[in-house]
C-alpha positions as CSV (number, residue, x, y, z in Angstrom):
1,X,-3.5,23.2,-24.0
2,X,-5.5,20.5,-22.3
3,X,-3.0,17.8,-23.3
4,X,-0.2,19.9,-21.8
5,X,-2.2,20.2,-18.6
6,X,-2.7,16.5,-18.4
7,X,1.0,15.8,-19.2
8,X,2.0,18.2,-16.4
9,X,-0.4,16.5,-13.9
10,X,1.0,13.1,-14.9
11,X,4.6,14.2,-14.4
12,X,4.0,15.8,-11.1
13,X,1.8,13.1,-9.7
14,X,4.4,10.5,-10.8
15,X,7.1,12.5,-9.0
16,X,5.0,12.8,-5.9
17,X,4.5,9.0,-5.8
18,X,8.2,8.5,-6.4
19,X,9.3,10.6,-3.5
20,X,6.5,9.4,-1.2
21,X,7.9,5.9,-1.6
22,X,11.5,7.0,-1.2
23,X,10.5,8.4,2.2
24,X,8.5,5.3,3.1
25,X,11.1,2.8,1.9
26,X,14.0,4.7,3.5
27,X,12.4,4.6,6.9
28,X,10.2,1.5,6.7
29,X,11.7,-1.2,4.3
30,X,14.1,-2.4,7.0
31,X,11.9,-1.5,10.0
32,X,11.6,-5.1,11.2
33,X,15.4,-5.5,11.0
34,X,15.9,-2.3,12.8
35,X,13.5,-3.3,15.6
36,X,15.2,-6.8,15.8
37,X,18.9,-5.9,15.5
38,X,19.1,-2.3,16.8
39,X,16.3,-2.1,19.4
40,X,16.5,-5.8,20.3
41,X,12.8,-6.7,20.1
42,X,11.5,-10.3,19.6
43,X,9.2,-11.3,16.8
44,X,6.2,-11.2,19.2
45,X,6.9,-7.6,20.3
46,X,7.5,-6.6,16.6
47,X,4.2,-8.1,15.7
48,X,2.4,-6.0,18.4
49,X,4.0,-2.9,16.9
50,X,2.8,-3.7,13.4
51,X,-0.6,-4.4,14.9
52,X,-0.7,-0.9,16.5
53,X,0.3,0.5,13.1
54,X,-2.6,-1.3,11.5
55,X,-5.1,0.1,14.0
56,X,-3.8,3.6,13.5
57,X,-3.9,3.2,9.7
58,X,-7.5,1.8,10.0
59,X,-8.7,4.9,11.8
60,X,-6.8,7.2,9.4
61,X,-8.1,5.4,6.3
62,X,-11.8,5.7,7.4
63,X,-11.5,9.5,7.8
64,X,-9.0,10.0,5.0
65,X,-11.3,8.3,2.4
66,X,-14.4,10.3,3.2
67,X,-12.5,13.6,3.6
68,X,-10.7,13.2,0.2
69,X,-14.0,12.4,-1.5
70,X,-15.4,15.6,-0.1
71,X,-12.3,17.6,-1.1
72,X,-12.3,16.2,-4.7
73,X,-9.2,17.6,-6.3
74,X,-8.3,20.0,-3.5
75,X,-4.9,19.2,-1.8
76,X,-5.7,20.0,1.8
77,X,-5.2,16.4,3.0
78,X,-2.1,16.0,0.9
79,X,-0.5,19.1,2.6
80,X,-1.2,17.4,6.0
81,X,0.6,14.3,4.8
82,X,3.5,16.3,3.5
83,X,4.1,17.7,7.0
84,X,4.1,14.1,8.4
85,X,6.6,13.0,5.7
86,X,9.0,15.9,6.6
87,X,8.8,14.9,10.3
88,X,9.3,11.2,9.7
89,X,13.1,11.2,10.4
90,X,12.8,12.8,13.9
91,X,9.7,10.7,14.6
92,X,11.6,7.5,14.0
93,X,14.4,8.6,16.3
94,X,11.8,9.4,19.0
95,X,10.2,6.0,18.3
96,X,13.4,4.2,19.0
97,X,14.1,6.3,22.2
98,X,10.6,5.6,23.5
99,X,11.0,1.9,22.9
100,X,14.1,1.8,25.0
101,X,12.1,3.4,27.9
102,X,8.9,1.5,27.5
103,X,7.9,-0.9,24.8
104,X,4.2,-0.2,25.1
105,X,4.6,3.6,24.9
106,X,7.0,3.3,22.0
107,X,4.7,0.9,20.2
108,X,1.8,3.3,20.5
109,X,3.7,6.3,19.3
110,X,5.5,4.6,16.4
111,X,2.4,2.7,15.4
112,X,0.2,5.8,15.3
113,X,2.8,7.9,13.4
114,X,3.7,5.3,10.8
115,X,0.1,4.2,10.4
116,X,-1.2,7.8,9.8
117,X,1.8,8.8,7.6
118,X,2.5,5.9,5.4
119,X,0.0,3.1,5.7
120,X,-2.9,5.6,5.6
121,X,-1.2,8.3,3.5
122,X,-0.4,6.2,0.5
123,X,-4.1,5.5,0.0
124,X,-4.9,9.2,-0.2
125,X,-2.1,9.8,-2.8
126,X,-3.0,6.7,-4.8
127,X,-6.8,7.5,-4.9
128,X,-6.1,11.2,-5.7
129,X,-3.9,10.1,-8.6
130,X,-6.5,7.6,-9.8
131,X,-9.2,10.4,-9.7
132,X,-7.0,12.7,-11.8
133,X,-6.1,9.8,-14.2
134,X,-9.7,8.7,-14.7
135,X,-10.6,12.2,-15.8
136,X,-7.4,12.7,-17.9
137,X,-5.5,10.9,-20.6
138,X,-3.1,8.6,-18.6
139,X,-3.5,5.3,-16.9
140,X,-3.2,5.2,-13.1
141,X,-0.8,2.2,-13.3
142,X,1.6,4.3,-15.4
143,X,1.8,6.9,-12.7
144,X,1.9,4.4,-9.9
145,X,4.9,2.8,-11.6
146,X,7.0,5.7,-10.4
147,X,6.1,5.0,-6.8
148,X,7.5,1.5,-7.3
149,X,10.7,3.0,-8.8
150,X,11.0,5.3,-5.8
151,X,10.8,2.4,-3.4
152,X,13.3,0.4,-5.5
153,X,15.9,3.2,-5.6
154,X,15.6,3.9,-1.8
155,X,15.7,0.2,-0.9
156,X,18.8,-0.3,-3.0
157,X,20.7,2.0,-0.7
158,X,18.8,1.3,2.5
159,X,20.7,-1.8,3.4
160,X,24.1,-0.1,2.8
161,X,23.1,2.9,4.8
162,X,21.7,0.7,7.6
163,X,25.1,-1.0,8.0
164,X,26.8,2.4,8.3
165,X,24.2,4.0,10.5
166,X,20.5,3.3,10.6
167,X,19.8,7.0,11.3
168,X,21.0,7.9,7.8
169,X,17.9,6.2,6.4
170,X,15.7,8.4,8.6
171,X,17.5,11.5,7.3
172,X,16.8,10.5,3.7
173,X,13.1,10.0,4.6
174,X,12.8,13.6,5.9
175,X,14.8,15.0,2.9
176,X,12.4,13.2,0.5
177,X,9.5,14.7,2.4
178,X,11.0,18.2,1.7
179,X,11.2,17.4,-2.0
180,X,7.5,16.2,-1.8
181,X,6.6,19.6,-0.5
182,X,8.2,21.4,-3.4
183,X,6.4,19.2,-5.9
184,X,3.0,19.4,-4.3
185,X,3.3,23.2,-4.4
186,X,3.7,23.0,-8.2
187,X,0.7,20.7,-8.8
188,X,-2.2,22.7,-10.1
189,X,-5.3,20.7,-10.9
190,X,-7.8,22.6,-8.8
191,X,-8.9,25.2,-11.5
192,X,-12.3,26.7,-12.3
193,X,-12.4,24.5,-15.4
194,X,-11.4,21.4,-13.5
195,X,-12.5,18.2,-15.0
196,X,-13.7,17.2,-11.6
197,X,-16.7,19.4,-12.1
198,X,-17.5,17.8,-15.4
199,X,-17.8,14.5,-13.7
200,X,-19.4,15.4,-10.5
201,X,-21.6,18.4,-11.6
202,X,-23.0,20.0,-8.4
203,X,-23.3,16.7,-6.5
204,X,-21.6,16.6,-3.1
205,X,-20.5,13.5,-1.4
206,X,-22.4,13.1,1.9
207,X,-21.9,10.8,4.9
208,X,-25.1,9.1,3.8
209,X,-23.6,8.3,0.4
210,X,-20.6,6.7,2.1
211,X,-22.7,4.7,4.7
212,X,-24.9,3.4,1.9
213,X,-22.0,1.3,0.7
214,X,-22.4,-0.8,3.8
215,X,-25.8,-1.9,2.6
216,X,-24.6,-3.3,-0.7
217,X,-23.9,-7.0,-0.9
218,X,-21.3,-6.5,-3.7
219,X,-19.3,-4.2,-1.3
220,X,-19.1,-7.0,1.3
221,X,-18.2,-9.6,-1.4
222,X,-15.3,-7.3,-2.4
223,X,-14.3,-7.0,1.2
224,X,-14.2,-10.8,1.6
225,X,-11.8,-11.0,-1.3
226,X,-9.6,-8.3,0.2
227,X,-9.6,-10.1,3.6
228,X,-7.6,-12.9,1.9
229,X,-5.3,-10.9,-0.3
230,X,-4.3,-8.4,2.3
231,X,-2.5,-11.1,4.2
232,X,0.5,-10.3,1.9
233,X,1.1,-7.3,4.1
234,X,1.4,-9.5,7.2
235,X,3.7,-11.8,5.2
236,X,6.0,-8.9,4.3
237,X,6.3,-7.4,7.7
238,X,9.0,-9.7,9.1
239,X,10.2,-11.3,5.9
240,X,13.5,-9.3,6.0
241,X,14.4,-10.9,9.3
242,X,13.8,-14.4,7.8
243,X,15.7,-13.5,4.7
244,X,18.7,-12.0,6.6
245,X,18.9,-15.2,8.7
246,X,19.8,-17.2,5.6
247,X,23.3,-15.6,5.4
248,X,26.5,-16.1,7.3
249,X,26.3,-12.6,8.9
250,X,23.5,-10.2,9.6
251,X,25.3,-7.4,7.8
252,X,25.5,-9.5,4.7
253,X,21.9,-10.4,5.0
254,X,20.8,-6.8,5.5
255,X,22.7,-5.7,2.4
256,X,21.4,-8.6,0.3
257,X,17.8,-7.9,1.3
258,X,18.2,-4.3,0.2
259,X,19.4,-5.5,-3.2
260,X,16.6,-8.1,-3.5
261,X,13.9,-5.7,-2.5
262,X,15.2,-3.1,-4.9
263,X,15.3,-5.6,-7.8
264,X,11.8,-6.8,-6.9
265,X,10.4,-3.3,-7.0
266,X,12.1,-2.5,-10.3
267,X,10.3,-5.5,-11.7
268,X,7.1,-4.2,-10.0
269,X,7.5,-0.9,-11.8
270,X,7.6,-2.7,-15.1
271,X,4.6,-4.6,-14.0
272,X,2.8,-1.3,-13.3
273,X,3.5,-0.2,-16.8
274,X,2.1,-3.5,-18.3
275,X,-0.8,-4.1,-15.8
276,X,-3.3,-1.7,-17.4
277,X,-3.0,-3.5,-20.7
278,X,-3.5,-6.9,-19.1
279,X,-6.4,-5.9,-16.9
280,X,-8.1,-4.2,-19.8
281,X,-7.9,-7.4,-21.8
282,X,-8.9,-10.0,-19.1
283,X,-11.3,-7.8,-17.1
284,X,-11.1,-6.4,-13.6
285,X,-12.5,-9.5,-11.8
286,X,-10.1,-11.9,-13.6
287,X,-7.3,-9.5,-12.7
288,X,-8.2,-9.7,-9.1
289,X,-8.4,-13.5,-9.1
290,X,-5.1,-13.8,-11.0
291,X,-3.4,-11.5,-8.4
292,X,-4.9,-13.5,-5.5
293,X,-3.7,-16.9,-6.9
294,X,-0.2,-15.6,-7.6
295,X,-0.1,-14.3,-4.1
296,X,-1.1,-17.7,-2.7
297,X,1.6,-19.4,-4.8
298,X,4.3,-17.0,-3.5
299,X,3.4,-17.6,0.1
300,X,3.1,-21.4,-0.2
301,X,6.4,-21.6,-2.2
302,X,8.1,-19.5,0.5
303,X,7.3,-22.2,3.0
304,X,8.4,-25.1,0.9
305,X,11.8,-23.9,-0.6
306,X,15.1,-23.5,1.3
307,X,18.1,-21.3,0.8
308,X,18.5,-17.6,-0.2
309,X,18.3,-18.2,-3.9
310,X,15.0,-20.0,-4.0
311,X,13.5,-17.8,-1.3
312,X,14.5,-14.8,-3.4
313,X,12.8,-16.2,-6.5
314,X,9.5,-16.7,-4.6
315,X,9.7,-13.2,-3.2
316,X,10.0,-11.8,-6.7
317,X,6.5,-13.1,-7.5
318,X,5.3,-10.0,-5.6
319,X,6.3,-8.0,-8.6
320,X,3.7,-9.8,-10.7
321,X,0.8,-9.8,-8.3
322,X,0.8,-6.3,-6.8
323,X,0.6,-4.2,-10.1
324,X,-2.3,-6.4,-11.3
325,X,-4.1,-6.2,-7.9
326,X,-3.9,-2.4,-7.7
327,X,-5.0,-1.6,-11.2
328,X,-7.8,-4.2,-11.0
329,X,-9.2,-2.9,-7.7
330,X,-9.5,0.6,-9.0
331,X,-11.1,-0.6,-12.3
332,X,-13.4,-3.0,-10.4
333,X,-14.6,-0.2,-8.1
334,X,-15.1,2.2,-11.1
335,X,-17.3,-0.4,-12.8
336,X,-19.4,-1.4,-9.8
337,X,-19.7,1.6,-7.5
338,X,-20.4,5.4,-7.5
339,X,-17.3,7.0,-8.9
340,X,-17.6,10.0,-6.6
341,X,-16.8,7.6,-3.7
342,X,-13.5,6.3,-5.3
343,X,-11.4,7.4,-2.3
344,X,-13.8,6.0,0.3
345,X,-14.0,2.7,-1.6
346,X,-10.3,2.3,-1.9
347,X,-9.4,3.4,1.6
348,X,-12.2,1.6,3.3
349,X,-12.9,-1.3,1.1
350,X,-9.3,-2.1,0.4
351,X,-6.8,-0.3,2.6
352,X,-9.0,-0.2,5.7
353,X,-9.8,-3.9,5.4
354,X,-6.1,-4.6,5.1
355,X,-5.5,-2.8,8.3
356,X,-8.2,-4.7,10.2
357,X,-6.7,-8.0,9.1
358,X,-3.1,-6.9,9.9
359,X,-4.2,-5.7,13.3
360,X,-5.6,-9.2,14.1
361,X,-2.9,-11.3,12.3
362,X,0.3,-9.4,13.1
363,X,0.7,-10.5,16.7
364,X,-0.6,-14.0,15.8
365,X,2.0,-14.1,13.0
366,X,4.7,-13.0,15.5
367,X,3.7,-15.8,17.9
368,X,3.6,-18.3,15.0
369,X,7.1,-17.4,13.8
370,X,8.5,-18.0,17.3
371,X,6.6,-21.3,17.9
372,X,6.5,-22.9,14.5
373,X,9.0,-21.0,12.4
374,X,8.7,-18.8,9.3
375,X,8.3,-21.6,6.8
376,X,5.3,-23.3,8.5
377,X,3.7,-19.9,9.1
378,X,4.0,-19.0,5.4
379,X,2.3,-22.2,4.4
380,X,-0.7,-21.4,6.6
381,X,-0.9,-17.8,5.2
382,X,-0.7,-19.1,1.6
383,X,-3.6,-21.6,2.2
384,X,-5.7,-18.8,3.6
385,X,-5.2,-16.6,0.6
386,X,-5.9,-19.5,-1.8
387,X,-9.2,-20.3,0.0
388,X,-10.6,-16.8,-0.1
389,X,-9.5,-16.2,-3.7
390,X,-11.1,-19.4,-4.8
391,X,-14.4,-18.6,-3.1
392,X,-14.2,-15.1,-4.6
393,X,-14.4,-16.6,-8.1
394,X,-18.1,-17.1,-7.4
395,X,-18.7,-13.9,-5.5
396,X,-17.1,-11.1,-7.6
397,X,-18.9,-9.6,-10.5
398,X,-17.7,-10.4,-14.0
399,X,-19.4,-7.8,-16.1
400,X,-20.2,-4.2,-16.0
401,X,-23.5,-3.8,-14.1
402,X,-26.6,-2.0,-15.3
403,X,-27.2,1.6,-14.1
404,X,-30.1,0.6,-11.8
405,X,-27.8,-1.7,-9.9
406,X,-25.5,1.1,-8.9
407,X,-26.0,3.7,-6.2
408,X,-28.6,6.3,-7.4
409,X,-26.1,9.1,-7.9
410,X,-25.5,11.3,-11.0
411,X,-22.1,9.9,-11.7
412,X,-22.9,6.2,-11.5
413,X,-22.8,4.4,-14.8
């Protein structure tokens, strides 16, 4: 009976991840192209919008992480995100309308909505899935794989639908949110015999527990590593514009990027399936370093090669780095920190740090694209990632720490 419960949780959580990413990809995978071609914004203006998104995601992630750790396996926060997913289609239409009236007003609205819904919401869903997986019989990476498949499926059609009418992608986003609602209603993990209670006992996460993370040197060493690797989000923001410019017409470029991104994420899904095996063999720290170095290679290569074929090959390296990075970060946190704070650690230590860096670098990247070009900007980003990853070799912990090194909480091991 317990195995059946675990199997049902795995299936439903995998499906939730699938449709969350369908909604996200449908509305967001071609966002920079939509802002550039349909709304008519320049790279600098687009960078400002992504910066606002990052600020919004930053604020959301700080609260989301602590709230979810307090909730444990309760779905209150997930219901809130469900409502935002369902409203994503109309919200994007309003986003475009406001941008046509006033760029600042539109940027604030769109940035806040997208940041709270997708950039912040995915951390809640991923950390919730990891919490269930850690107490059950499946690997987080195997469930997260379905999220990648959802992005791949949606992106495959996104370029085609965009060329017909960009609003069709927004419609798909809302419909996917409706399916997400039905699946979440069927997910039952909050039972009296919940495995959550076996791990946590009667201990409750407090604000003091969360703030205590800020006093740990190993937390800040992890943040330093994330500062470098999260640059990949800034790299990805306006890459579709650069890629589409390699083709004779923008319509052809839009469609080809949809195919490329879809193929990449199918490979990423395969990587998610294999990543737990690799990380279990090499260790969480080595997994993080491997992901960081692969990321640096991808960015540097993007600045050196020319033509759509070679640029496509460098982009596909993302399918190698991201699965290893996600699986490694959860395993590293589990080994080195209080497990009760898994959502806070992921959303603040990883996602929130990513938002801070994106907030600072997005407008700078937009300025750099206009002044120096995409290739030169990618070289600079790659060197930054290489530097922080190399230094992290000496900062991150290699082995499982002793109990006295951890926070003095019942679940620390």
